[in-house]
N, C-alpha and C positions, 0 to 999 in steps of 0.2 A: 711178096711185099714185106720187106724186113726193116725194122727200126731197132737197131742195136747200138744206138748212141749211148754215151756214158754220162750225159748231163741230164739232170732232172727237168730242166726247162726246155729241152729240145723235143717237143711233140711233133710227130710225123702227121702230115695231113694229106689226104687224097680227095680229089674232086672238091676242093675247098669252095671254089666259086664256078668251076667249069663242070663238065659232064664226062663220065667214064662209062664205057660199054664193055661188058665182059661176055665172052662166048665160050670160055673154058673154066678152069679152076683158079680161084683167087685164094691164096693162103696168106693170112696175116700172121707174122711172127714178130711180136713186140716184146722185147725183154727189158725195157727201161721205163721211160716216163709216161708214155701214152700214145694213143693213135686216134685220129679223128677222120671220119669220112663225111663229106658234105657239111662241114662246119659253118661255111659262109654262104650257103644257098645252092651249092653245086649238087649234082645227083649222080648216082651210080645205078646203072641198069644191068641186071643179070638176065641174059636171054635164056630161052629154053635149053635145057641140058647143061647149063653152067652151074657152078657151085661156089659157095663162100664158106671158108673154113678158117677158124682161129686156132693156131698152134697151141697145144696144152701148156707149152712152156712160156707162153705170153704172160706179161705182168702189166701193172699200171691200170689206167682207166681207158677203155675203148669206147668211143662214141660213134654212133651211126645216125645220120640224118639223111632223108631223101634216098633211101635204098629202095629200089623197085626190083623186087626179086620175082621175076616172071617165070622162073625155072620150076621144073617138076621135081628137081633133086631136093630132098629134105634138108633143112638147115638144122645142124646139130652142133651146138656150142657147149662143149664139155671143157670148161676153163677153170681149173682148180686154183690157178695162181693169179688170175686177173682180179684186181681190186674191185672193179665195178664195170659192168656193161651198161652203157647209157643208150637207150633207143629213143632218140629225139623225134621231132616232128616229121611227118610225111613219109614214114617208112611203110612199105607194103610187102608182105610176105605171102606169096600164093601157094606155097607148099607147106608141109608139116614143119613146125618150128619147135625145137627143144633147146632149153637152156638148163645147165647144171653148173652152178658156181656160187661164189660168195655173195654177190650183190648185183642187183639189176634194177634199173629204173626205166619206166616206159611212159612216153608222152606222145599222144597224137599218132599212134601207129595202128595199122590194120593187119590183122592176121586172118587169112582166108581159108585155113585148114586147121587140123588138130594142133593145139598148142599145149606144151608141157613146160612149166617153169618151176624149177626147184632151186631155192636159195638156201644157203646154210651159213651165212656170215654171222659174226658176233654182234653186229649192230643193226639197227633198223634201216628200212628203206622207205622212201616217199615217192609215190607215183603221182605225176600231175593229173593224169586222166586224159580224156578225149580219145580213148582207144576203142577200136571195134574188133571183136573176136567172133568170127563166123563159124568156126568149128568147135567141137567139144574142147573145153579148156580146163586144165588142171594147174592150180597154183599151190605150191607147197612151201612152207617155211619150216625147214628141218633143223634149225638151230635150237640148242637147249639153253641159250643165254637169254637173260631178261631184256626184251626190246619190243618195239611195236613196228608193224608193217602197215603203212598208210597207203590207201589207194583212193583215186578220184579226189585229189586235194584241190585242184584248180579247174576241173572239168569232169563231166560225167563219162563213165565207161559203159559200153553196151556189149553184152554177151548174147549173141543170137541163138546159141545152142546151150547145152548143159555146162554148168560151172561147178567144178569140184575144188573146194578150199580145204587145205590141211595145215594144221599148225601143231608143232611138237614143243615140248619143254614147258617148264614152269614160267609163268609170266611172259609168255610169247603170245602176242595178240595181233591178228590180222583185222584191219578195219577196211572192208571193201567199199564203203561209201562214206569216207571220212568227212568231206565238206560238200560233196556233190552226189548226185544220184548214181547208182549202179543198177542198170537194167539187165535182168536175166530172163530171156524168153523161154529157155528150157528149164530143166530141173536144177535145183541147187542142193 
């Protein structure tokens, strides 16, 4: 799935209001304005053995809503050039999930296995909340620039296992329960 248009206003959209089913490998290669999956209520289902991959050369903002990732293949997003990964409402990832990139926001998503999120952008992120993490979860802010990372701003997050939070740099602060509760059933 490639979006290599040259206009900043031309965002590519998949499963906007319909449904897509994947039985193989889906590769997103977005080199301009952005990419949205499920933006208007549609869903994307990744069946057992299928996988979702974002090309490291991708740029812009990539938005996922209503991704049902039933696969046992781990999700590994190593996206150094993507401005922001937005995980909107009703995503469910049943395998290991790893993100390494500049910026990520998460709202209303479920992670059913080990989750590792490392962000290193120069500005802060705001997570709405309403997320469920069932496996051991590690969230790292590895930027050295002055900023805040707000979690649970409009709804509570629930970590059913251990939660590891790491922040680096002077004046970098992670707020895991900014406006709402953050529940941790395991160790913090």
